[in-house]
C-alpha positions in Angstrom: 0.0 0.0 0.0 2.7 2.4 1.0 4.7 1.5 -2.1 1.7 2.3 -4.3 1.1 5.7 -2.6 4.8 6.6 -3.0 4.6 5.6 -6.7 1.5 7.8 -7.2 3.1 10.8 -5.5 6.2 10.3 -7.7 4.0 10.3 -10.8 2.2 13.5 -9.6 5.5 15.3 -8.9 7.2 14.1 -12.1 4.3 15.0 -14.3 3.8 18.4 -12.6 7.5 19.2 -13.3 8.2 17.4 -16.6 4.9 16.5 -18.2 4.6 13.1 -20.0 8.4 12.6 -20.2 7.8 9.1 -18.8 5.5 8.2 -21.7 8.0 9.2 -24.4 11.2 7.8 -22.9 10.5 5.2 -20.2 7.1 3.6 -20.9 7.6 0.0 -22.2 4.9 0.5 -24.8 6.8 3.4 -26.4 10.2 1.7 -26.0 9.1 -1.5 -27.7 7.1 0.3 -30.4 9.8 2.9 -31.3 13.0 1.0 -30.5 12.0 -2.5 -31.6 8.9 -3.0 -33.7 9.0 0.1 -35.8 12.7 -0.4 -36.5 12.0 -4.0 -37.7 9.1 -2.6 -39.8 11.4 0.0 -41.4 14.0 -2.7 -42.0 11.5 -5.0 -43.8 9.2 -2.5 -45.5 11.2 0.8 -45.6 10.4 4.2 -44.3 6.9 5.7 -43.9 6.7 6.8 -47.6 7.7 3.3 -48.9 5.3 1.6 -46.5 2.5 3.8 -47.8 3.4 2.9 -51.4 3.6 -0.8 -50.5 0.2 -0.7 -48.9 -1.4 0.9 -52.0 0.4 -1.3 -54.5 -1.1 -4.5 -56.0 -0.3 -7.9 -54.4 2.9 -9.1 -55.9 5.4 -11.8 -54.8 7.6 -9.1 -53.2 4.7 -7.6 -51.2 3.5 -11.0 -50.0 7.1 -11.9 -48.9 7.5 -8.6 -47.0 4.1 -8.9 -45.3 4.6 -12.5 -44.3 8.1 -11.7 -43.0 6.9 -8.7 -41.0 4.0 -10.5 -39.4 6.1 -13.6 -38.6 8.9 -11.4 -36.9 6.3 -9.3 -35.1 4.6 -12.4 -33.6 8.0 -13.9 -32.7 8.9 -10.7 -30.8 5.5 -10.6 -29.2 5.9 -14.3 -28.1 9.3 -13.5 -26.5 7.9 -10.4 -24.7 4.9 -12.5 -23.5 7.3 -15.1 -21.9 9.2 -12.4 -20.1 5.9 -10.7 -19.0 4.6 -14.1 -17.6 7.9 -14.7 -15.8 7.3 -11.5 -13.8 3.9 -12.9 -12.7 4.6 -16.5 -12.0 8.4 -16.6 -11.6 11.1 -17.8 -13.8 11.1 -21.3 -12.3 7.5 -21.9 -13.1 8.0 -20.6 -16.7 10.9 -23.1 -17.1 8.5 -25.9 -16.1 5.9 -24.7 -18.7 8.6 -24.7 -21.4 10.4 -27.9 -20.5 7.6 -30.2 -19.2 4.7 -31.7 -21.2 2.1 -29.1 -22.3 -0.7 -31.3 -20.8 0.8 -30.7 -17.3 0.7 -26.9 -17.7 -2.2 -26.2 -20.0 -3.2 -23.0 -18.2 0.3 -21.6 -18.3 0.7 -22.5 -22.0 -2.6 -20.9 -23.0 -1.6 -17.8 -21.0 1.6 -17.4 -23.0 -0.3 -17.8 -26.3 -3.0 -15.4 -25.2 -0.5 -12.7 -24.2 1.5 -13.3 -27.4 -1.6 -12.5 -29.5 -2.4 -9.5 -27.3 1.1 -8.0 -27.7 1.0 -8.9 -31.4 -2.3 -7.2 -31.9 -1.1 -4.1 -30.0 2.1 -3.7 -32.1 0.8 -4.7 -35.5 -2.3 -2.4 -35.5 -3.4 -0.8 -32.2 -0.1 0.9 -31.5 -0.4 4.5 -30.2 -4.1 4.1 -29.6 -3.0 2.4 -26.4 -1.8 5.8 -25.2 -4.9 7.7 -26.3 -7.7 5.2 -25.7 -6.7 2.8 -22.9 -3.9 4.4 -20.8 -5.5 6.8 -18.2 -2.3 8.8 -17.7 -2.9 11.2 -20.6 -6.3 12.2 -19.1 -4.6 13.0 -15.8 -2.5 15.7 -17.5 -5.2 18.2 -17.3 -5.2 18.2 -13.5 -1.5 17.5 -12.9 0.1 20.1 -15.4 0.2 23.8 -14.7 1.6 26.7 -16.7 5.0 26.2 -15.2 5.3 22.5 -16.1 8.0 21.5 -18.7 6.3 20.3 -21.9 6.9 19.9 -25.6 5.7 23.3 -26.7 5.4 25.4 -29.9 6.6 29.0 -29.6 3.6 30.7 -31.1 5.0 34.1 -30.4 7.9 33.4 -32.7 6.1 31.1 -35.2 2.9 33.0 -35.9 1.6 34.1 -38.3 2.7 31.2 -40.5 4.0 31.8 -44.0 5.1 29.4 -46.8 8.8 29.3 -47.5 9.9 30.1 -51.1 13.4 29.3 -52.1 15.6 32.2 -53.4 12.9 34.7 -52.3 12.9 36.9 -49.3 10.5 36.0 -46.5 7.3 37.8 -46.3 7.0 40.8 -44.0 5.1 40.2 -40.7 5.3 36.4 -40.9 6.6 34.2 -38.2 9.3 31.5 -38.5 6.8 28.6 -39.0 6.7 27.8 -42.7 3.7 25.5 -42.3 5.5 22.4 -43.6 3.6 20.0 -41.4 6.7 18.0 -40.7 6.0 18.1 -37.0 2.5 16.5 -37.7 3.9 13.8 -40.0 6.5 12.5 -37.5 4.1 12.6 -34.5 3.4 8.9 -33.5 -0.1 9.9 -32.3 -0.9 12.2 -35.2 -1.4 15.5 -33.4 -0.4 19.0 -34.4 1.8 20.4 -31.5 1.1 23.9 -32.8 -2.4 23.6 -31.4 -1.0 23.5 -27.8 -0.7 20.8 -25.1 -2.9 17.8 -25.9 -3.8 14.6 -24.2 -2.3 12.5 -27.0 1.2 14.1 -26.7 3.6 11.6 -25.2 6.6 13.9 -25.1 8.7 11.8 -27.5 10.2 15.0 -29.1 10.0 13.7 -32.6 8.4 17.0 -33.6 11.3 18.9 -32.0 13.8 17.0 -34.2 11.8 17.5 -37.3 11.3 21.2 -36.8 14.9 21.8 -36.0 15.9 20.1 -39.3 13.6 22.4 -41.2 14.8 25.5 -39.3 18.4 24.6 -40.3 17.3 24.1 -43.9 15.7 27.6 -44.1 18.5 29.3 -42.1 16.4 30.1 -39.1 17.1 29.6 -35.4 16.3 26.2 -33.9 13.9 25.8 -31.0 10.6 26.8 -32.6 9.3 23.6 -31.0 11.2 22.9 -27.8 10.9 21.9 -24.2 9.4 24.9 -22.4 6.6 25.9 -20.1 3.5 27.9 -21.1 4.7 30.8 -19.0 8.1 30.4 -20.6 6.6 30.9 -24.1 4.1 33.7 -23.3 6.0 35.6 -20.7 9.6 34.7 -21.3 9.9 33.2 -17.8 12.5 30.5 -17.2 11.5 27.0 -15.9 11.3 27.2 -12.1 10.8 25.0 -9.2 7.3 26.0 -7.9 5.9 25.7 -4.4 3.7 22.8 -5.5 6.7 20.9 -6.7 8.5 21.6 -3.4 5.5 20.2 -1.5 5.4 17.1 -3.6 9.1 16.6 -3.2 8.9 16.8 0.6 6.1 14.3 0.6 8.0 12.0 -1.7 11.2 12.1 0.4 9.1 11.3 3.6 7.3 8.4 2.0 10.5 7.1 0.4 12.2 7.3 3.8 9.4 5.4 5.5 9.4 2.8 2.7 13.1 2.3 2.8 13.0 1.9 6.6 10.3 -0.7 6.3 12.2 -2.6 3.6 15.4 -2.6 5.7 13.6 -3.8 8.8 11.3 -6.4 7.1 11.7 -10.0 8.2 12.8 -12.7 5.8 10.4 -15.1 7.4 7.0 -13.8 8.6 3.6 -15.2 9.3 0.3 -15.1 11.2 -1.2 -17.3 13.9 -4.9 -17.3 14.4 -6.9 -19.4 16.8 -9.3 -21.7 14.9 -12.7 -20.0 14.5 -15.7 -21.4 16.3 -13.6 -23.3 18.8 -12.8 -22.5 22.5 -10.5 -24.4 24.7 -10.4 -28.2 25.0 -9.8 -30.2 28.2 -6.9 -32.5 28.3 -7.5 -35.0 31.1 -7.9 -33.3 34.5 -4.9 -31.0 34.6 -4.4 -29.5 31.1 -6.1 -27.3 28.5 -5.5 -26.9 24.8 -6.3 -24.5 21.9 -6.2 -25.3 18.2 -4.4 -22.7 16.0 -3.8 -22.2 12.3 -0.5 -20.8 11.1 0.5 -19.3 7.7 4.2 -18.6 7.1 5.8 -16.7 4.2 9.4 -17.3 3.1 11.0 -14.3 1.4 14.4 -16.0 1.0 15.8 -18.2 -1.8 16.4 -21.3 0.4 14.2 -24.0 1.8 13.6 -23.9 5.5 12.1 -26.5 7.9 10.4 -24.4 10.5 9.7 -25.7 14.0 7.5 -24.0 16.6 8.4 -23.4 20.2 6.7 -21.6 23.1 8.6 -18.5 24.4 8.6 -16.7 27.7 6.9 -18.1 30.9 5.0 -20.7 28.8 8.3 -22.2 27.4 8.7 -24.7 30.3 5.1 -25.0 31.3 3.4 -26.1 28.0 4.1 -27.7 24.6 3.2 -27.4 21.0 1.7 -30.4 19.0 1.8 -29.8 15.3 -1.0 -31.7 13.5 0.3 -34.3 11.0 4.0 -33.3 11.1 6.9 -32.4 13.2 7.8 -29.1 11.4 6.5 -26.9 8.6 8.4 -27.3 5.3 8.8 -23.8 3.9 10.0 -23.7 0.3 12.0 -20.8 -1.2 9.9 -17.7 -2.0 6.8 -19.5 -1.1 4.3 -19.8 1.8 3.1 -22.7 3.9 0.3 -23.3 6.4 -0.5 -25.8 9.1 -2.4 -26.4 12.3 -1.2 -27.1 15.8 -2.3 -27.4 19.4 -0.9 -25.5 22.3 -1.2 -27.5 25.5 -0.9 -25.7 28.9 -1.5 -26.8 32.5 -4.8 -25.6 34.0 -2.9 -23.9 36.8 -0.9 -21.8 34.3 -4.0 -20.4 32.5 -4.9 -17.5 34.7 -7.0 -15.5 32.3 -9.8 -16.0 29.8 -7.6 -14.5 27.1 -3.9 -15.0 27.7 -1.2 -13.7 25.4 1.5 -16.1 24.2 4.6 -15.7 22.1 5.5 -18.5 19.6 9.1 -18.7 18.3 9.8 -19.9 14.7 13.1 -21.8 14.6 15.4 -23.2 11.9 17.1 -25.9 13.9 18.3 -24.1 17.1 18.3 -20.6 15.4 15.3 -18.5 16.1 14.1 -16.8 13.0 11.3 -14.7 14.3 8.4 -14.6 16.9 4.7 -14.4 16.5 2.0 -13.4 19.0 -1.4 -15.0 19.6 -4.0 -15.4 22.4 -4.8 -18.6 24.3 -8.5 -18.9 25.3 -9.2 -20.3 28.8 -12.3 -20.7 31.0 -13.8 -18.0 33.2 -12.0 -17.6 36.6 -8.8 -19.1 37.9 -7.8 -22.7 38.7 
């Protein structure tokens, strides 16, 4: 829970300061699309102009070959990504079993890989940037997270307007801005927006429009930076990017939450668990001189080694009572796994001096105490 809150505060702070920089440079969707799938597509079918020509051309042997090659490579890449994605969910060891053991023994896992493969294939072959504009909610949060001091990909309308067409070997028209209305910024935009219309939900901050505009400005001998990283106040009022009070508040909150989270991670136990007295049951009489309670235990192993856990009473009850594990002598705890069991705590009647008595249970690996857990022992009314 605290990790999620810290992550949300980080997103708010980062977006308030830098806009959707995450989307354009860190988001796996953008990285896979721009750095992997689109490069493969360019390698097989050529650049955007050649792809358009290929799409509109009649079906020939070459076109069929390119299309089959592209779809095969795209699905192969999607299959590899699906395997890695599933490994994060079920663990690498389980994924190895799905791959190496008979399919009939891991049908659900095998079908999951195939399903995710087709999902990723569908996303990168056709859906593409619509993920950012239709499915991902982050873009819609921009309107409440951004302010006029946030760093965004912005068009300098004061310098660029009014727009005028560029004519070679002719002087520029009087009273026109630097924008020559070439639409290169629109053509290279992966989500198809016109950055000159201002900040839009679809902008992922990839800076493709900045690169395209700078190339055109160089070609027409005008200063670069017509489209650049800036704030709205930076464009309209000439103000520099500054660290606002809101950003400072978010930073303080983020540092506090990160500190608390770090402290919890450092102090967390490798072995932890819970002990709960079995519901619907009170104490049981053991002969004439003892009482018992039935408990359920669940233990979590966060280490990478197998541990046989034994239970022992601690404190004053250590020498007075005993623990009887149901059906076993210890709890076999596998690496990065959890285990559960049931056990009785047996105490002398004379030791039980309260209707609800607190007990401490030690979890041991051999003679080494790993951790302790607390529980309550239910006794009868009054003293013996």
